[in-house]
Z-matrix of the N, CA and C atoms (Angstrom, degrees):
N
C 1 1.460
C 2 1.524 1 109.02
N 3 1.310 2 116.77 1 133.50
C 4 1.451 3 122.18 2 179.09
C 5 1.526 4 110.40 3 -75.34
N 6 1.323 5 115.17 4 131.15
C 7 1.460 6 120.38 5 175.09
C 8 1.528 7 107.63 6 -64.17
N 9 1.332 8 117.79 7 145.23
C 10 1.463 9 120.99 8 -176.81
C 11 1.527 10 111.72 9 -61.57
N 12 1.337 11 117.45 10 -26.31
C 13 1.462 12 118.83 11 179.64
C 14 1.519 13 111.59 12 -79.60
N 15 1.318 14 118.40 13 -15.77
C 16 1.451 15 121.19 14 -177.76
C 17 1.528 16 112.57 15 -80.22
N 18 1.311 17 117.96 16 -27.98
C 19 1.454 18 123.15 17 179.18
C 20 1.517 19 107.35 18 -137.71
N 21 1.329 20 116.55 19 128.28
C 22 1.468 21 120.10 20 -177.81
C 23 1.514 22 109.94 21 -130.36
N 24 1.312 23 115.53 22 148.01
C 25 1.454 24 121.15 23 175.67
C 26 1.523 25 108.00 24 -99.97
N 27 1.337 26 114.95 25 124.38
C 28 1.451 27 120.68 26 -177.72
C 29 1.509 28 112.57 27 -83.49
N 30 1.329 29 117.06 28 178.03
C 31 1.461 30 121.74 29 -179.74
C 32 1.531 31 112.83 30 -61.59
N 33 1.328 32 116.27 31 -20.69
C 34 1.466 33 120.28 32 178.50
C 35 1.528 34 112.35 33 -86.06
N 36 1.348 35 116.95 34 1.82
C 37 1.460 36 121.36 35 178.78
C 38 1.514 37 114.25 36 84.11
N 39 1.337 38 118.25 37 1.71
C 40 1.466 39 121.62 38 179.91
C 41 1.524 40 110.51 39 -90.86
N 42 1.321 41 115.78 40 134.81
C 43 1.464 42 121.28 41 174.43
C 44 1.523 43 108.32 42 -81.02
N 45 1.328 44 115.93 43 133.21
C 46 1.462 45 122.47 44 -178.21
C 47 1.521 46 110.47 45 -132.87
N 48 1.339 47 114.58 46 160.80
C 49 1.458 48 120.40 47 169.26
C 50 1.534 49 106.83 48 -55.68
N 51 1.310 50 116.81 49 132.66
C 52 1.465 51 121.80 50 -172.02
C 53 1.512 52 115.29 51 -54.89
N 54 1.336 53 118.52 52 -33.67
C 55 1.467 54 120.45 53 -178.62
C 56 1.525 55 111.76 54 -62.12
N 57 1.326 56 117.07 55 -24.97
C 58 1.470 57 120.49 56 -176.79
C 59 1.522 58 112.68 57 -77.90
N 60 1.302 59 117.62 58 -7.77
C 61 1.457 60 121.79 59 -174.87
C 62 1.525 61 113.44 60 -88.04
N 63 1.344 62 116.91 61 -8.44
C 64 1.464 63 118.96 62 -171.21
C 65 1.526 64 114.34 63 -84.81
N 66 1.332 65 118.05 64 -12.62
C 67 1.459 66 120.06 65 -174.88
C 68 1.531 67 108.73 66 -160.35
N 69 1.331 68 118.57 67 140.71
C 70 1.473 69 119.93 68 179.17
C 71 1.531 70 113.48 69 -58.22
N 72 1.330 71 117.68 70 -34.73
C 73 1.470 72 119.87 71 178.83
C 74 1.523 73 111.10 72 -68.93
N 75 1.341 74 116.07 73 -38.40
C 76 1.469 75 119.22 74 173.90
C 77 1.525 76 109.65 75 -60.88
N 78 1.318 77 117.59 76 -44.10
C 79 1.474 78 121.72 77 -178.34
C 80 1.529 79 110.32 78 -60.27
N 81 1.350 80 116.15 79 -46.06
C 82 1.453 81 119.90 80 178.47
C 83 1.530 82 111.21 81 -61.68
N 84 1.330 83 116.54 82 -45.40
C 85 1.463 84 121.80 83 179.81
C 86 1.534 85 110.12 84 -60.79
N 87 1.318 86 116.81 85 -46.95
C 88 1.460 87 121.69 86 179.07
C 89 1.523 88 110.93 87 -59.69
N 90 1.324 89 116.67 88 -46.72
C 91 1.464 90 121.26 89 -174.17
C 92 1.526 91 113.22 90 -74.33
N 93 1.335 92 117.58 91 -30.21
C 94 1.464 93 119.97 92 -172.09
C 95 1.524 94 114.72 93 -110.02
N 96 1.337 95 118.51 94 -21.74
C 97 1.464 96 119.55 95 -172.33
C 98 1.518 97 114.80 96 -126.54
N 99 1.324 98 117.08 97 -53.80
C 100 1.458 99 121.31 98 -167.96
C 101 1.521 100 110.89 99 -60.19
N 102 1.302 101 116.08 100 121.94
C 103 1.459 102 121.30 101 178.35
C 104 1.515 103 114.01 102 89.21
N 105 1.335 104 118.27 103 -2.57
C 106 1.461 105 120.98 104 177.02
C 107 1.525 106 108.65 105 -86.32
N 108 1.329 107 117.95 106 131.07
C 109 1.464 108 119.70 107 -179.76
C 110 1.535 109 111.64 108 -55.84
N 111 1.315 110 115.36 109 127.22
C 112 1.454 111 122.82 110 -177.48
C 113 1.525 112 108.59 111 -120.75
N 114 1.319 113 116.04 112 130.28
C 115 1.465 114 121.25 113 179.06
C 116 1.517 115 109.78 114 -129.79
N 117 1.314 116 115.26 115 163.23
C 118 1.455 117 122.87 116 178.65
C 119 1.516 118 110.38 117 109.50
N 120 1.317 119 115.31 118 133.57
C 121 1.467 120 119.84 119 -177.62
C 122 1.525 121 112.40 120 -59.59
N 123 1.318 122 117.11 121 -43.83
C 124 1.463 123 120.62 122 -177.74
C 125 1.534 124 110.67 123 -64.28
N 126 1.326 125 117.16 124 -47.21
C 127 1.467 126 121.00 125 -179.84
C 128 1.525 127 111.20 126 -63.66
N 129 1.319 128 116.80 127 -39.58
C 130 1.464 129 119.87 128 -179.59
C 131 1.524 130 111.40 129 -75.20
N 132 1.333 131 117.64 130 -32.13
C 133 1.463 132 119.66 131 173.53
C 134 1.543 133 109.54 132 -63.11
N 135 1.336 134 116.74 133 -40.79
C 136 1.464 135 120.11 134 176.83
C 137 1.523 136 110.38 135 -59.64
N 138 1.342 137 116.96 136 -49.11
C 139 1.477 138 120.05 137 -179.96
C 140 1.515 139 110.38 138 -59.73
N 141 1.323 140 116.78 139 -45.83
C 142 1.458 141 121.36 140 -179.12
C 143 1.531 142 110.47 141 -59.15
N 144 1.325 143 116.12 142 -42.98
C 145 1.459 144 121.19 143 -179.34
C 146 1.529 145 111.23 144 -67.12
N 147 1.321 146 116.48 145 -47.93
C 148 1.468 147 119.39 146 -178.06
C 149 1.521 148 111.65 147 -66.42
N 150 1.330 149 117.28 148 -37.68
C 151 1.472 150 119.30 149 176.94
C 152 1.530 151 109.65 150 -63.42
N 153 1.321 152 117.51 151 -37.01
C 154 1.464 153 120.39 152 176.64
C 155 1.518 154 112.22 153 -65.72
N 156 1.333 155 116.91 154 -41.04
C 157 1.460 156 120.30 155 176.88
C 158 1.525 157 111.41 156 -66.42
N 159 1.317 158 117.58 157 -28.38
C 160 1.459 159 121.55 158 -177.72
C 161 1.525 160 112.38 159 -70.45
N 162 1.321 161 118.60 160 -25.11
C 163 1.461 162 121.77 161 -175.55
C 164 1.530 163 110.63 162 -46.89
N 165 1.321 164 115.35 163 119.84
C 166 1.458 165 121.92 164 179.55
C 167 1.516 166 114.54 165 86.79
N 168 1.317 167 117.89 166 -0.66
C 169 1.461 168 122.50 167 -178.69
C 170 1.528 169 109.61 168 -125.80
N 171 1.318 170 116.20 169 172.97
C 172 1.464 171 119.37 170 176.01
C 173 1.522 172 109.12 171 -85.86
N 174 1.314 173 116.41 172 149.70
C 175 1.455 174 121.14 173 -178.98
C 176 1.530 175 111.28 174 -65.90
N 177 1.328 176 117.77 175 -29.62
C 178 1.468 177 120.01 176 179.70
C 179 1.533 178 110.06 177 -62.22
N 180 1.329 179 117.28 178 -33.76
C 181 1.463 180 120.94 179 176.89
C 182 1.523 181 109.74 180 -60.26
N 183 1.320 182 116.80 181 -44.00
C 184 1.471 183 121.75 182 -179.94
C 185 1.523 184 110.15 183 -67.24
N 186 1.324 185 117.29 184 -44.23
C 187 1.464 186 119.69 185 -179.90
C 188 1.527 187 111.36 186 -59.37
N 189 1.307 188 116.41 187 -41.52
C 190 1.467 189 119.89 188 -179.51
C 191 1.529 190 112.59 189 -69.20
N 192 1.327 191 116.67 190 -29.11
C 193 1.464 192 121.02 191 -179.55
C 194 1.535 193 112.22 192 -94.85
N 195 1.322 194 117.78 193 -5.88
C 196 1.466 195 120.33 194 -175.29
C 197 1.529 196 113.77 195 -56.45
N 198 1.334 197 120.28 196 -43.11
C 199 1.473 198 117.97 197 178.58
C 200 1.532 199 112.68 198 -56.98
N 201 1.320 200 116.66 199 -40.72
C 202 1.470 201 119.50 200 179.13
C 203 1.527 202 110.55 201 -70.21
N 204 1.334 203 116.90 202 -40.36
C 205 1.468 204 119.57 203 175.59
C 206 1.528 205 110.01 204 -55.28
N 207 1.318 206 116.60 205 -44.13
C 208 1.469 207 120.29 206 -179.52
C 209 1.522 208 111.14 207 -62.16
N 210 1.315 209 116.80 208 -38.78
C 211 1.470 210 120.28 209 178.88
C 212 1.520 211 111.55 210 -64.90
N 213 1.323 212 116.27 211 -52.44
C 214 1.467 213 119.73 212 -172.29
C 215 1.523 214 113.43 213 -78.88
N 216 1.325 215 117.52 214 -17.43
C 217 1.458 216 121.13 215 176.45
C 218 1.531 217 111.18 216 -105.07
N 219 1.333 218 116.75 217 31.73
C 220 1.473 219 123.08 218 171.95
C 221 1.522 220 112.56 219 50.93
N 222 1.342 221 115.77 220 43.90
C 223 1.457 222 119.34 221 179.29
C 224 1.518 223 112.94 222 64.49
N 225 1.320 224 116.39 223 20.43
C 226 1.463 225 123.62 224 -178.41
C 227 1.523 226 112.24 225 58.68
N 228 1.332 227 115.60 226 35.56
C 229 1.464 228 120.37 227 173.06
C 230 1.532 229 106.67 228 -78.50
N 231 1.337 230 118.31 229 109.89
C 232 1.466 231 119.50 230 -175.88
C 233 1.528 232 113.60 231 -57.26
N 234 1.323 233 117.88 232 -35.74
C 235 1.473 234 120.36 233 -179.14
C 236 1.520 235 111.04 234 -64.83
N 237 1.321 236 117.78 235 -35.55
C 238 1.467 237 121.39 236 179.22
C 239 1.525 238 109.85 237 -76.65
N 240 1.326 239 117.26 238 -48.06
C 241 1.470 240 120.80 239 -178.61
C 242 1.530 241 110.55 240 -62.25
N 243 1.324 242 117.12 241 -32.10
C 244 1.468 243 121.26 242 179.11
C 245 1.531 244 112.13 243 -60.99
N 246 1.324 245 116.43 244 -22.61
C 247 1.465 246 121.10 245 -179.10
C 248 1.528 247 113.03 246 -88.97
N 249 1.339 248 117.28 247 -4.76
C 250 1.464 249 120.17 248 -179.14
C 251 1.525 250 109.53 249 -62.24
N 252 1.343 251 114.79 250 141.98
C 253 1.460 252 121.10 251 178.85
C 254 1.519 253 111.58 252 -126.72
N 255 1.302 254 115.96 253 -158.97
C 256 1.468 255 122.13 254 -176.21
C 257 1.527 256 112.66 255 -59.93
N 258 1.340 257 117.74 256 -39.36
C 259 1.467 258 120.10 257 178.96
C 260 1.529 259 110.63 258 -63.77
N 261 1.326 260 116.39 259 -38.18
C 262 1.469 261 120.12 260 178.40
C 263 1.527 262 110.92 261 -67.97
N 264 1.320 263 116.87 262 -39.35
C 265 1.469 264 120.01 263 177.64
C 266 1.526 265 109.34 264 -61.16
N 267 1.334 266 117.06 265 -44.36
C 268 1.474 267 121.14 266 178.38
C 269 1.527 268 110.26 267 -61.99
N 270 1.330 269 116.85 268 -43.47
C 271 1.471 270 121.40 269 178.36
C 272 1.532 271 110.33 270 -60.70
N 273 1.316 272 117.26 271 -44.15
C 274 1.469 273 120.64 272 -179.43
C 275 1.523 274 111.65 273 -68.69
N 276 1.328 275 116.97 274 -37.52
C 277 1.465 276 120.57 275 178.75
C 278 1.528 277 111.67 276 -65.59
N 279 1.321 278 117.21 277 -23.92
C 280 1.466 279 121.26 278 -179.38
C 281 1.525 280 112.61 279 -92.02
N 282 1.330 281 118.64 280 -3.89
C 283 1.465 282 122.55 281 -174.40
C 284 1.531 283 110.74 282 -92.68
N 285 1.325 284 116.32 283 106.29
C 286 1.472 285 121.38 284 -178.71
C 287 1.528 286 112.49 285 -69.96
N 288 1.324 287 117.65 286 -8.33
C 289 1.458 288 120.75 287 -179.65
C 290 1.512 289 114.13 288 -80.02
N 291 1.353 290 116.57 289 -6.69
C 292 1.464 291 120.76 290 178.46
C 293 1.528 292 108.87 291 -125.68
N 294 1.313 293 116.18 292 -177.33
C 295 1.467 294 121.52 293 174.21
C 296 1.533 295 106.15 294 -84.12
N 297 1.321 296 116.21 295 117.08
C 298 1.466 297 120.84 296 -175.53
C 299 1.522 298 110.60 297 -94.08
N 300 1.305 299 114.47 298 77.34
C 301 1.454 300 121.94 299 179.53
C 302 1.531 301 106.51 300 -123.17
N 303 1.314 302 116.87 301 112.34
C 304 1.471 303 121.42 302 -174.35
C 305 1.534 304 111.68 303 -57.11
N 306 1.304 305 117.65 304 -44.58
C 307 1.472 306 119.62 305 -177.93
C 308 1.534 307 111.02 306 -62.12
N 309 1.329 308 116.92 307 -39.21
C 310 1.467 309 120.18 308 179.60
C 311 1.527 310 111.09 309 -71.89
N 312 1.316 311 117.07 310 -38.29
C 313 1.463 312 120.72 311 177.38
C 314 1.533 313 109.84 312 -63.97
N 315 1.329 314 116.78 313 -46.84
C 316 1.459 315 120.28 314 179.13
C 317 1.523 316 111.22 315 -63.71
N 318 1.333 317 117.28 316 -36.44
C 319 1.467 318 120.32 317 176.96
C 320 1.523 319 110.91 318 -65.30
N 321 1.333 320 116.97 319 -41.33
C 322 1.469 321 120.41 320 179.43
C 323 1.523 322 110.72 321 -61.07
N 324 1.324 323 117.02 322 -40.23
C 325 1.466 324 121.12 323 179.15
C 326 1.527 325 110.38 324 -70.74
N 327 1.314 326 116.64 325 -45.83
C 328 1.473 327 120.14 326 178.39
C 329 1.518 328 111.72 327 -61.49
N 330 1.332 329 116.57 328 -41.27
C 331 1.469 330 120.02 329 178.30
C 332 1.525 331 110.67 330 -65.23
N 333 1.338 332 117.13 331 -37.07
C 334 1.471 333 120.66 332 177.28
C 335 1.524 334 110.00 333 -61.58
N 336 1.318 335 117.06 334 -39.72
C 337 1.475 336 120.40 335 178.87
C 338 1.527 337 110.40 336 -62.43
N 339 1.316 338 116.50 337 -40.58
C 340 1.469 339 120.20 338 178.57
C 341 1.531 340 110.86 339 -65.49
N 342 1.326 341 116.68 340 -42.07
C 343 1.466 342 120.54 341 178.83
C 344 1.517 343 109.95 342 -66.29
N 345 1.331 344 117.06 343 -42.74
C 346 1.462 345 120.82 344 -178.92
C 347 1.531 346 111.55 345 -62.61
N 348 1.323 347 117.24 346 -28.40
C 349 1.465 348 121.39 347 178.46
C 350 1.529 349 112.86 348 -79.53
N 351 1.321 350 117.10 349 -11.55
C 352 1.461 351 120.97 350 179.50
C 353 1.530 352 109.32 351 -85.71
N 354 1.318 353 115.97 352 157.43
C 355 1.464 354 120.12 353 173.66
C 356 1.519 355 109.05 354 -70.19
N 357 1.338 356 115.79 355 153.38
C 358 1.460 357 121.04 356 179.01
C 359 1.528 358 109.79 357 -55.43
N 360 1.304 359 115.59 358 128.73
C 361 1.460 360 121.15 359 179.34
C 362 1.514 361 114.82 360 91.66
N 363 1.325 362 117.37 361 -8.77
C 364 1.467 363 119.78 362 -176.95
C 365 1.525 364 113.16 363 -70.94
N 366 1.351 365 117.90 364 -37.86
C 367 1.463 366 118.97 365 178.32
C 368 1.525 367 109.18 366 -64.00
N 369 1.316 368 116.62 367 -45.92
C 370 1.462 369 121.66 368 178.18
C 371 1.533 370 110.22 369 -55.46
N 372 1.318 371 116.10 370 -51.18
C 373 1.470 372 120.38 371 -178.12
C 374 1.528 373 110.91 372 -62.77
N 375 1.326 374 116.53 373 -41.45
C 376 1.463 375 120.46 374 -179.54
C 377 1.528 376 110.86 375 -62.45
N 378 1.326 377 117.02 376 -53.13
C 379 1.463 378 119.43 377 -177.23
C 380 1.527 379 111.47 378 -62.86
N 381 1.325 380 117.21 379 -45.38
C 382 1.461 381 120.20 380 -178.46
C 383 1.524 382 113.02 381 -69.01
N 384 1.334 383 117.47 382 -17.68
C 385 1.468 384 119.02 383 177.47
C 386 1.525 385 111.35 384 -66.90
N 387 1.318 386 117.21 385 -16.03
C 388 1.467 387 121.39 386 179.61
C 389 1.530 388 112.93 387 -96.25
N 390 1.323 389 117.66 388 -1.90
C 391 1.469 390 120.14 389 177.19
C 392 1.523 391 108.28 390 -62.44
N 393 1.313 392 117.95 391 134.47
C 394 1.461 393 119.88 392 -177.97
C 395 1.528 394 111.77 393 -61.61
N 396 1.340 395 115.12 394 141.61
C 397 1.462 396 120.81 395 177.07
C 398 1.524 397 110.89 396 -73.14
N 399 1.310 398 115.31 397 -42.35
C 400 1.466 399 120.49 398 -175.79
C 401 1.532 400 110.60 399 -90.35
N 402 1.299 401 115.67 400 142.71
C 403 1.458 402 120.83 401 175.54
C 404 1.529 403 107.94 402 -83.71
N 405 1.327 404 115.65 403 125.87
C 406 1.465 405 120.62 404 177.62
C 407 1.515 406 108.91 405 -76.80
N 408 1.319 407 116.45 406 159.60
C 409 1.468 408 117.75 407 172.63
C 410 1.524 409 109.82 408 -59.50
N 411 1.314 410 116.45 409 142.68
C 412 1.463 411 121.72 410 179.64
C 413 1.522 412 109.01 411 -60.63
N 414 1.352 413 118.55 412 129.94
C 415 1.464 414 119.59 413 177.31
C 416 1.529 415 110.68 414 -66.66
N 417 1.304 416 115.09 415 141.36
C 418 1.461 417 121.59 416 179.02
C 419 1.526 418 109.69 417 -96.83
N 420 1.331 419 116.28 418 -32.45
C 421 1.465 420 122.40 419 -177.75
C 422 1.523 421 109.16 420 -138.40
N 423 1.325 422 116.31 421 162.47
C 424 1.461 423 120.36 422 177.70
C 425 1.523 424 111.39 423 -55.12
N 426 1.310 425 116.67 424 -34.49
C 427 1.464 426 120.84 425 -179.17
C 428 1.527 427 111.90 426 -62.05
N 429 1.332 428 117.55 427 -20.07
C 430 1.466 429 121.82 428 179.36
C 431 1.523 430 112.96 429 -83.46
N 432 1.328 431 117.47 430 -9.33
C 433 1.460 432 121.92 431 -175.52
C 434 1.531 433 108.50 432 -94.29
N 435 1.336 434 117.14 433 120.98
C 436 1.469 435 118.84 434 -179.50
C 437 1.525 436 111.67 435 -74.36
N 438 1.313 437 115.76 436 160.95
C 439 1.462 438 121.28 437 173.99
C 440 1.526 439 110.34 438 -95.56
N 441 1.319 440 115.55 439 -25.21
C 442 1.457 441 123.63 440 -177.83
C 443 1.521 442 107.46 441 -142.53
N 444 1.315 443 116.65 442 144.27
C 445 1.471 444 121.32 443 176.02
C 446 1.523 445 108.55 444 -131.53
N 447 1.327 446 117.38 445 166.43
C 448 1.470 447 118.75 446 174.94
C 449 1.535 448 111.69 447 -57.68
N 450 1.328 449 117.12 448 -34.68
C 451 1.466 450 120.64 449 179.68
C 452 1.526 451 111.83 450 -68.35
N 453 1.342 452 117.10 451 -42.87
C 454 1.471 453 118.70 452 179.78
C 455 1.527 454 110.56 453 -69.66
N 456 1.312 455 117.13 454 -31.54
C 457 1.465 456 120.98 455 176.35
C 458 1.523 457 110.47 456 -67.50
N 459 1.329 458 116.73 457 -43.01
C 460 1.468 459 120.54 458 178.11
C 461 1.523 460 110.92 459 -65.89
N 462 1.339 461 117.30 460 -40.50
C 463 1.467 462 121.05 461 177.62
C 464 1.528 463 109.89 462 -61.67
N 465 1.319 464 117.03 463 -44.91
C 466 1.459 465 121.70 464 179.13
C 467 1.523 466 110.44 465 -60.06
N 468 1.303 467 116.01 466 -46.65
C 469 1.464 468 120.54 467 -179.46
C 470 1.537 469 110.40 468 -58.72
N 471 1.326 470 117.46 469 -44.96
C 472 1.466 471 120.86 470 -178.46
C 473 1.533 472 111.84 471 -68.26
N 474 1.333 473 116.91 472 -43.12
C 475 1.463 474 118.70 473 179.25
C 476 1.528 475 110.96 474 -64.68
N 477 1.305 476 116.84 475 -41.14
C 478 1.472 477 119.72 476 177.89
C 479 1.527 478 110.60 477 -63.46
N 480 1.324 479 116.28 478 -39.96
C 481 1.464 480 120.72 479 177.79
C 482 1.524 481 110.72 480 -58.14
N 483 1.331 482 115.94 481 -34.74
C 484 1.462 483 121.41 482 -179.77
C 485 1.529 484 112.87 483 -83.72
N 486 1.346 485 117.29 484 -4.91
C 487 1.456 486 120.58 485 176.15
C 488 1.522 487 115.42 486 104.08
N 489 1.332 488 118.14 487 1.01
C 490 1.466 489 120.84 488 178.13
C 491 1.522 490 109.68 489 -68.85
N 492 1.346 491 115.49 490 149.99
C 493 1.466 492 121.54 491 178.52
C 494 1.522 493 110.70 492 -124.75
N 495 1.332 494 115.63 493 159.39
C 496 1.469 495 124.04 494 -175.44
C 497 1.529 496 109.93 495 58.50
N 498 1.322 497 114.09 496 46.73
C 499 1.463 498 121.02 497 -178.60
C 500 1.529 499 110.22 498 -131.39
N 501 1.333 500 115.92 499 52.02
C 502 1.455 501 120.18 500 177.41
C 503 1.521 502 110.67 501 -72.20
N 504 1.326 503 117.31 502 165.25
C 505 1.465 504 120.88 503 -176.56
C 506 1.530 505 114.46 504 -62.37
N 507 1.324 506 118.32 505 -31.59
C 508 1.472 507 119.95 506 177.61
C 509 1.530 508 109.82 507 -71.97
N 510 1.326 509 116.66 508 -44.37
C 511 1.465 510 120.91 509 176.70
C 512 1.521 511 110.44 510 -58.67
N 513 1.324 512 116.63 511 -42.23
C 514 1.457 513 119.68 512 -177.21
C 515 1.522 514 112.39 513 -74.75
N 516 1.335 515 117.45 514 -27.90
C 517 1.468 516 116.59 515 174.24
C 518 1.532 517 109.35 516 -68.25
N 519 1.325 518 117.12 517 -37.92
C 520 1.469 519 119.96 518 175.63
C 521 1.526 520 110.13 519 -61.35
N 522 1.333 521 117.32 520 -39.64
C 523 1.456 522 120.43 521 175.75
C 524 1.532 523 110.59 522 -62.47
N 525 1.327 524 116.77 523 -43.30
C 526 1.472 525 120.55 524 179.56
C 527 1.530 526 110.61 525 -59.95
N 528 1.328 527 116.60 526 -39.12
C 529 1.465 528 120.43 527 177.24
C 530 1.518 529 111.02 528 -66.92
N 531 1.327 530 116.18 529 -49.93
C 532 1.462 531 119.35 530 -174.52
C 533 1.519 532 111.95 531 -68.55
N 534 1.342 533 118.15 532 -31.14
C 535 1.467 534 122.03 533 -178.99
C 536 1.521 535 112.70 534 -91.16
N 537 1.334 536 117.29 535 6.18
C 538 1.454 537 120.51 536 174.60
C 539 1.516 538 115.49 537 75.96
N 540 1.320 539 117.89 538 16.08
C 541 1.460 540 120.28 539 176.08
C 542 1.522 541 110.14 540 -71.89
N 543 1.322 542 115.15 541 -25.40
C 544 1.468 543 123.11 542 171.13
C 545 1.526 544 106.97 543 -132.33
N 546 1.296 545 116.15 544 156.03
C 547 1.472 546 121.00 545 179.80
C 548 1.526 547 107.90 546 -118.36
N 549 1.328 548 115.49 547 99.89
C 550 1.460 549 120.65 548 -178.99
C 551 1.526 550 113.02 549 -103.97
N 552 1.328 551 117.45 550 20.71
C 553 1.472 552 119.09 551 171.07
C 554 1.529 553 107.03 552 -63.16
N 555 1.316 554 115.65 553 135.02
C 556 1.454 555 120.43 554 -176.42
C 557 1.520 556 111.82 555 -68.88
N 558 1.307 557 114.36 556 153.50
C 559 1.454 558 121.12 557 175.16
C 560 1.538 559 108.28 558 -55.96
N 561 1.308 560 116.58 559 127.45
C 562 1.469 561 121.08 560 -178.27
C 563 1.502 562 112.80 561 99.69
N 564 1.341 563 118.40 562 -16.80
C 565 1.460 564 121.68 563 177.34
C 566 1.524 565 108.66 564 -69.63
N 567 1.323 566 117.78 565 137.87
C 568 1.451 567 120.79 566 -177.65
C 569 1.533 568 112.31 567 -64.03
N 570 1.355 569 117.51 568 -20.54
C 571 1.465 570 120.65 569 179.50
C 572 1.528 571 113.58 570 -88.05
N 573 1.299 572 118.68 571 -8.53
C 574 1.458 573 120.37 572 -178.99
C 575 1.530 574 109.91 573 -60.53
N 576 1.340 575 116.29 574 126.98
C 577 1.464 576 120.31 575 -179.24
C 578 1.509 577 109.91 576 -74.37
């Protein structure tokens, strides 16, 4: 039996994963983005960067700051971010509209350089190569949703081997969920495929 907090019915009559009920921005993100297949190097670089910034924070914090992140990180164009230098790091560290963590900012720039050195479409192909082949049983409760999987661990290992930072297996499983590589919408959620 699903705990009442795990699945909630919103004012529109739609049943949703319970976490999406706590804030209108969460609801919009859940309904329009989370679990939808996402492709493209730029879009996936953005997800990778934001998931890295989220480490240790709530996702709602990132969602609320995402418009500013997009502004100051040149729309997450890896070729542009790859050119950022010390002056840009100082500018980003002074911007209260984003998460001002030097290690995460430097990782975002370093990761952009790695993406910019790849051929067009290579980041997309690399990340999606770790999407599970088999469909898992639909989770019924939050307790059924893993934080780490063998696929996210393998993805983390490969990205780290290539020099990427802030790409631990938990961060990458969150990326897999948000980019639709896995579908962890709970059984009964209107978004469950």
